[in-house]
C-alpha positions in Angstrom: -24.8 118.3 69.6 -21.2 119.4 68.8 -20.6 120.0 72.5 -21.6 116.5 73.3 -19.3 115.1 70.6 -16.4 117.1 72.0 -17.1 116.0 75.6 -17.3 112.4 74.3 -14.0 112.7 72.5 -12.4 114.2 75.6 -13.8 111.4 77.8 -12.6 108.7 75.4 -9.1 110.3 75.2 -9.0 110.5 79.0 -10.0 106.8 79.2 -7.3 105.8 76.7 -4.6 107.9 78.5 -5.6 106.4 81.8 -5.3 102.8 80.4 -1.9 103.7 78.9 -0.7 105.2 82.2 -1.9 102.1 84.1 -0.1 99.8 81.6 3.1 101.9 81.8 3.0 101.9 85.6 2.5 98.1 85.6 5.5 97.6 83.3 7.6 100.0 85.4 6.6 98.1 88.6 7.8 94.8 87.0 11.1 96.4 85.9 11.6 97.8 89.4 11.0 94.4 91.0 13.6 92.8 88.6 16.0 95.6 89.4 15.5 95.1 93.1 16.2 91.3 92.8 19.3 92.0 90.7 20.6 94.5 93.2 20.0 92.0 96.1 21.9 89.3 94.2 24.7 91.8 93.5 24.9 92.8 97.1 25.1 89.1 98.2 27.9 88.5 95.7 29.8 91.6 96.8 29.5 90.6 100.4 30.9 87.1 99.5 33.8 88.6 97.6 34.5 91.1 100.4 34.6 88.2 103.0 37.0 86.3 100.8 39.2 89.4 100.2 39.3 90.1 104.0 40.2 86.4 104.6 43.0 86.6 102.1 44.3 89.8 103.6 44.2 88.3 107.1 46.1 85.2 105.8 48.7 87.4 104.1 49.2 89.4 107.3 49.6 86.2 109.3 52.1 84.9 106.7 54.1 88.2 106.9 54.3 88.1 110.7 55.4 84.4 110.6 58.1 85.2 108.1 59.3 88.2 110.2 59.5 86.0 113.3 61.5 83.3 111.5 63.7 86.0 110.0 64.4 87.4 113.4 65.1 83.9 114.7 67.7 83.4 111.9 69.4 86.7 112.7 71.0 84.9 115.7 72.7 82.5 113.4 74.0 85.1 111.0 74.7 88.0 113.4 78.3 87.0 114.0 79.1 87.0 110.3 78.6 90.8 110.3 81.0 91.1 113.3 83.8 88.9 111.8 86.9 90.5 110.4 87.5 89.6 106.8 89.5 86.4 107.0 88.4 84.3 104.0 89.5 80.9 105.5 87.7 81.4 108.8 84.7 82.9 107.1 84.3 80.0 104.8 84.6 77.5 107.7 82.1 79.4 109.8 79.7 79.7 106.9 80.0 76.0 106.3 79.2 75.3 109.9 76.2 77.6 109.8 74.9 75.9 106.6 75.4 72.4 108.3 73.6 73.7 111.4 70.7 75.1 109.4 70.4 72.0 107.2 70.4 69.8 110.3 67.7 71.9 111.8 65.6 71.6 108.6 66.1 67.9 108.5 65.1 67.5 112.1 62.0 69.6 111.5 61.0 67.5 108.5 61.5 64.3 110.5 59.4 65.7 113.3 56.7 66.7 110.9 56.6 63.2 109.3 56.5 61.6 112.7 53.6 63.8 113.8 51.7 63.0 110.6 52.4 59.3 111.1 51.3 59.4 114.7 48.1 61.3 113.7 47.2 58.7 111.0 47.8 55.8 113.4 45.3 57.2 115.9 
């Protein structure tokens, strides 16, 4: 009789432990599914941020190249200033001429840009 009670208690304990393990595994599975969804969302967000970052870096590179090209184009205007001998009167005249030339070019560029916009709107 004692042996039957011991076997019954062991069987009951095994059943309780099995139910507990099943419930624990079920909860762990739910947690893993939530974690998987979270990681997928995080991956999508990181890909989006990476794309934006790469786009920003590409735009910055293009801007840098554009500024370098324009700087090299302006070197033609200012190159002779470095070659001039230090005569203040002539230097000031030439600097004034250069400033007039550059401002005229900028004004012409602005007018062209406005005309292009006006032409584009009228179409």
